[in-house]
C-alpha positions in Angstrom: -5.3 15.2 -9.4 -6.7 11.7 -9.6 -3.2 10.2 -9.8 -2.2 12.1 -6.7 -5.2 10.7 -4.9 -4.2 7.3 -6.0 -0.6 7.7 -4.9 -1.8 8.9 -1.5 -4.3 6.0 -1.3 -1.4 3.6 -1.9 0.6 5.2 0.8 -2.2 4.8 3.3 -2.7 1.2 2.1 0.7 0.6 3.6 -0.3 2.0 6.9 -3.1 -0.4 7.9 -0.9 -3.6 7.8 1.7 -1.7 9.9 -1.1 -0.9 12.4 -2.2 -4.5 12.5 1.5 -5.6 13.1 1.8 -3.0 15.9 -1.4 -4.3 17.4 0.2 -7.7 17.9 2.0 -6.2 20.9 -0.5 -6.0 23.7 1.0 -2.7 24.9 0.3 -1.1 21.5 -3.0 -2.8 20.6 -5.2 0.3 20.8 -2.6 2.4 18.9 -2.1 -0.2 16.3 -5.8 -0.8 15.7 -6.5 2.9 15.6 -3.7 3.4 13.0 -5.0 0.5 10.9 -8.6 1.9 10.9 -7.5 5.4 10.1 -5.3 4.3 7.3 -7.9 1.9 5.9 -10.5 4.6 5.8 -8.2 7.2 4.2 -7.0 4.6 1.7 -10.5 3.7 0.7 -11.8 7.3 0.4 -8.8 8.3 -1.7 -9.2 5.3 -4.0 -12.8 6.2 -4.4 -11.8 9.8 -5.4 -9.2 8.5 -7.8 -11.7 6.1 -9.5 -13.7 9.1 -10.6 -11.1 9.7 -13.4 -9.0 6.5 -13.5 -10.3 3.2 -14.8 -11.3 0.9 -11.9 -9.0 -2.0 -12.9 -6.0 0.3 -13.4 -6.7 2.2 -10.1 -7.1 -1.0 -8.2 -3.9 -2.6 -9.6 -1.9 0.5 -8.9 -3.3 0.9 -5.4 -2.6 -2.7 -4.4 0.8 -2.6 -6.1 1.9 0.4 -4.1 0.5 -1.2 -1.0 2.1 -4.6 -1.6 5.6 -3.3 -2.5 5.6 -0.7 0.2 4.5 -3.0 2.9 7.1 -5.6 1.9 9.8 -2.9 2.2 8.5 -1.6 5.5 8.4 -5.2 6.8 12.0 -5.9 5.8 13.4 -2.5 7.0 11.5 -2.1 10.2 10.2 -5.5 11.3 12.9 -7.9 10.3 10.9 -9.7 7.7 12.9 -12.1 5.5 14.6 -10.6 2.4 16.4 -12.2 -0.4 17.3 -11.4 -4.0 14.3 -13.3 -5.4 12.0 -11.5 -3.0 13.3 -8.1 -4.0 13.1 -9.1 -7.7 9.4 -9.9 -7.1 8.8 -6.4 -5.7 10.6 -4.9 -8.7 8.2 -6.8 -10.9 5.2 -5.4 -9.0 6.6 -1.9 -9.4 7.3 -2.4 -13.1 3.7 -3.5 -13.5 2.4 -0.4 -11.8 4.7 1.8 -14.0 3.4 0.1 -17.2 -0.2 0.6 -16.1 0.5 4.3 -15.5 2.2 5.0 -18.9 0.0 2.7 -21.0 -2.6 4.4 -23.2 
């Protein structure tokens, strides 16, 4: 169950930067900030639950890896952030690192 908490925490970790991005538009400031605070809170609580069974360093690295890779992809797909082969390769390295942490003894 701890890994499920960690996966969900990583997903919510993607939500708060999206909320902050939405808050840049004055018409969506309250919605964006509300989304950011909600996601940040959920992400932190779920990380806390995951760390009851998963080593702190592993949990933190996986949490930030999911957040970083996911936020990059959301930025490219929905907000027109720059994308190039080297940037995608960097995200693949982050994902590979997360997988290694998950399967390593």
